[in-house]
C-alpha positions in Angstrom: 57.4 -117.6 -67.2 53.6 -118.3 -67.4 51.8 -120.3 -70.0 50.8 -118.2 -73.1 48.7 -118.3 -76.3 51.9 -119.6 -77.9 51.8 -122.6 -75.5 48.3 -123.6 -76.6 49.1 -122.9 -80.3 52.0 -125.3 -80.0 50.0 -128.1 -78.4 47.2 -127.7 -81.0 49.5 -127.7 -84.0 51.7 -130.6 -82.7 48.5 -132.6 -82.1 47.1 -131.9 -85.6 50.4 -132.5 -87.4 51.1 -135.6 -85.2 54.6 -136.2 -86.6 57.7 -137.1 -84.7 59.8 -135.3 -87.3 57.8 -132.1 -86.8 58.1 -132.4 -83.1 61.8 -132.9 -83.2 62.2 -129.8 -85.4 60.1 -127.8 -82.9 61.6 -129.3 -79.7 62.9 -126.0 -78.5 59.4 -124.5 -78.6 58.1 -127.5 -76.6 60.8 -127.0 -74.0 60.4 -123.2 -73.6 56.6 -122.9 -74.1 55.3 -126.1 -72.4 57.9 -127.7 -70.1 59.6 -124.6 -68.7 56.3 -123.1 -67.3 55.2 -126.5 -66.0 58.5 -126.9 -64.1 58.1 -123.4 -62.7 54.5 -124.2 -61.7 55.6 -127.4 -59.9 58.3 -125.5 -58.0 55.9 -122.7 -57.1 53.3 -125.2 -55.7 55.9 -127.4 -54.0 55.8 -125.7 -50.6 52.1 -125.9 -50.4 52.0 -129.5 -51.5 54.6 -130.6 -49.0 52.7 -128.7 -46.3 49.6 -130.7 -47.2 51.6 -134.0 -47.3 55.4 -134.2 -46.9 55.4 -137.5 -48.8 53.9 -136.0 -52.1 56.3 -136.2 -55.0 57.1 -132.7 -56.2 59.7 -133.4 -58.8 59.7 -131.0 -61.8 60.7 -133.6 -64.4 58.8 -135.3 -67.2 57.7 -138.7 -66.0 57.7 -137.6 -62.4 55.4 -134.7 -61.6 55.1 -133.6 -65.2 53.2 -135.6 -67.9 54.7 -136.9 -71.1 53.4 -135.4 -74.4 53.5 -138.8 -76.1 50.3 -140.8 -75.8 50.3 -144.5 -74.6 48.7 -146.2 -77.6 49.2 -149.8 -76.5 45.6 -150.3 -75.5 43.9 -147.7 -77.6 42.3 -147.8 -81.1 43.5 -144.2 -81.5 47.1 -144.5 -82.6 47.9 -140.8 -82.8 51.3 -140.1 -81.3 50.7 -136.8 -79.4 48.2 -135.4 -76.9 47.3 -131.8 -76.6 46.7 -132.0 -72.9 49.5 -131.6 -70.4 49.5 -131.9 -66.6 51.4 -131.9 -63.4 50.5 -134.3 -60.6 51.4 -134.5 -56.9 51.0 -138.0 -55.5 52.9 -140.2 -53.1 53.6 -142.8 -55.8 53.6 -142.6 -59.6 51.0 -145.3 -60.0 47.8 -143.7 -61.4 45.5 -146.6 -62.1 44.4 -148.2 -58.8 46.9 -145.9 -57.1 46.7 -143.4 -54.3 44.8 -140.1 -54.4 46.7 -137.0 -55.4 46.5 -133.4 -56.5 46.7 -132.4 -60.2 46.4 -129.6 -62.7 45.9 -130.1 -66.5 45.5 -127.7 -69.4 44.8 -127.8 -73.1 43.7 -125.4 -75.9 40.1 -125.9 -74.5 40.8 -124.7 -70.9 42.1 -126.2 -67.7 41.1 -128.4 -64.8 42.5 -129.1 -61.4 41.5 -131.0 -58.3 42.2 -133.9 -55.9 41.3 -137.5 -55.9 41.8 -140.8 -57.7 42.6 -141.1 -61.3 40.9 -144.5 -61.1 40.3 -145.8 -57.6 40.7 -149.5 -56.8 37.8 -151.6 -55.5 39.6 -151.9 -52.1 39.9 -148.1 -51.9 36.2 -147.5 -52.6 35.2 -150.2 -50.2 37.2 -148.5 -47.5 35.8 -145.1 -48.4 32.2 -146.4 -48.2 32.9 -148.1 -44.9 34.1 -144.7 -43.4 31.0 -143.0 -44.8 28.6 -145.6 -43.4 30.3 -145.5 -40.0 30.1 -141.6 -39.9 33.8 -141.5 -39.4 35.1 -138.1 -38.3 37.3 -137.8 -41.4 34.2 -138.2 -43.6 32.2 -135.7 -41.6 35.1 -133.2 -41.9 35.4 -133.8 -45.6 31.7 -133.4 -46.2 31.6 -130.1 -44.1 34.5 -128.7 -46.1 33.0 -129.7 -49.4 29.7 -128.1 -48.6 31.3 -124.9 -47.5 33.2 -124.3 -50.8 31.9 -123.6 -54.3 35.1 -124.2 -56.4 35.0 -128.0 -56.7 32.4 -130.5 -57.7 32.5 -134.3 -57.3 33.2 -135.9 -60.6 30.2 -137.9 -61.7 31.1 -141.6 -61.8 28.0 -142.8 -60.1 26.4 -146.2 -60.8 23.1 -145.9 -62.8 21.2 -147.4 -59.9 22.0 -146.5 -56.3 23.5 -149.3 -54.2 22.5 -147.5 -51.1 18.9 -146.5 -51.6 18.1 -146.4 -47.9 20.9 -143.9 -47.2 20.4 -140.1 -47.1 20.9 -138.3 -50.5 24.0 -136.4 -49.2 25.7 -139.8 -48.4 24.6 -141.4 -51.7 26.3 -138.7 -53.6 29.6 -140.1 -52.2 28.6 -143.8 -51.7 27.5 -144.4 -55.3 30.7 -143.2 -57.0 32.8 -145.8 -58.8 35.8 -143.6 -58.0 36.2 -140.3 -56.1 37.6 -137.1 -57.4 37.0 -133.4 -56.7 37.3 -131.2 -59.8 37.3 -127.6 -60.8 36.9 -126.7 -64.5 37.8 -123.3 -66.0 38.1 -121.5 -69.3 39.6 -118.4 -67.7 42.6 -118.1 -70.1 43.6 -114.8 -68.5 44.3 -116.7 -65.3 46.0 -119.5 -67.1 48.4 -117.0 -68.7 48.9 -115.1 -65.5 51.6 -115.2 -62.8 48.8 -115.5 -60.3 47.9 -119.1 -61.4 50.1 -120.8 -58.9 48.7 -118.7 -56.0 45.2 -119.5 -57.1 45.9 -123.3 -57.3 47.6 -123.3 -53.9 44.7 -121.4 -52.3 42.1 -123.8 -53.8 44.2 -127.0 -53.1 44.1 -126.0 -49.4 40.3 -126.2 -49.6 40.7 -129.9 -50.5 42.8 -130.9 -47.5 39.9 -132.5 -45.5 38.9 -134.4 -48.6 42.4 -135.6 -49.1 42.7 -136.6 -45.5 39.5 -138.6 -45.7 40.7 -140.5 -48.7 44.1 -141.2 -47.1 42.3 -142.4 -44.0 40.6 -144.9 -46.2 44.0 -146.0 -47.6 45.3 -146.4 -44.1 42.4 -148.6 -43.3 43.4 -150.9 -46.2 46.9 -151.1 -44.9 45.7 -152.1 -41.4 43.5 -154.8 -42.9 
C-alpha cells in the first residue's frame, strides 16, 4: 500500500499531541499507515539498491533501514518525544554521523526528499574526497559529468563562508568547499508520494547517482588504504 493523506495526518497529529499514551492508543494506525508502506518501499527498492552496491543494508525493520519515530533528545534542548519526519536509508553500516555515504528517502507533512551522500561526513572522508578532486581522479571526473548531465539533484549547500581553494576553477570549488557532501532532490509532489509509482521513480533517480556514490566510496577506500 502507498503512503496517503492519512499517513501525513497521523504524523502531524502525533507530533502535535506528543504523548506516549496517545501514540500507544493509536499504534495500529502507525503500523498500518506509516510502517507498512515504508517496509513495502524498502522491499521494492531492494533489488535496485543491491544492484548498486551488494553490501548496502536493505532490511525493512525499524532501527535498520527504517527510522524510529521517537526523537533522540539526549543532546537537544527540544525535549518533544516524536518527530513528524520518517525515512528509510540504504547504507553499508548503521552509523550515520561520521559514517559511510548512503542512499535515503524521507517524507513529512511538508513534502519529501531523497538522495545520496553523507549524513555528516568525517574530516578524513572530506580530506580524501578533496584529494581525489585535486588529482582529477577518474571517479571524480565521472561523478562531475553525471551530475552535470542530470537536473534532479542538487548539491546540499554546506560550503564554508570563504573558499579554501580560491585558485581552483569554480566547478571544482563547488565540491571542494563543502563541509560534507550530499546530493538531494526536494519535492512537494504529493500525488507522486501517494502513488504506486513512487518506488519506480526513486529507483530510476537513484541510478543517476551511481557515479557520485562510486566517487565517495573511492574516497572511503583511500582512507582504508592509508
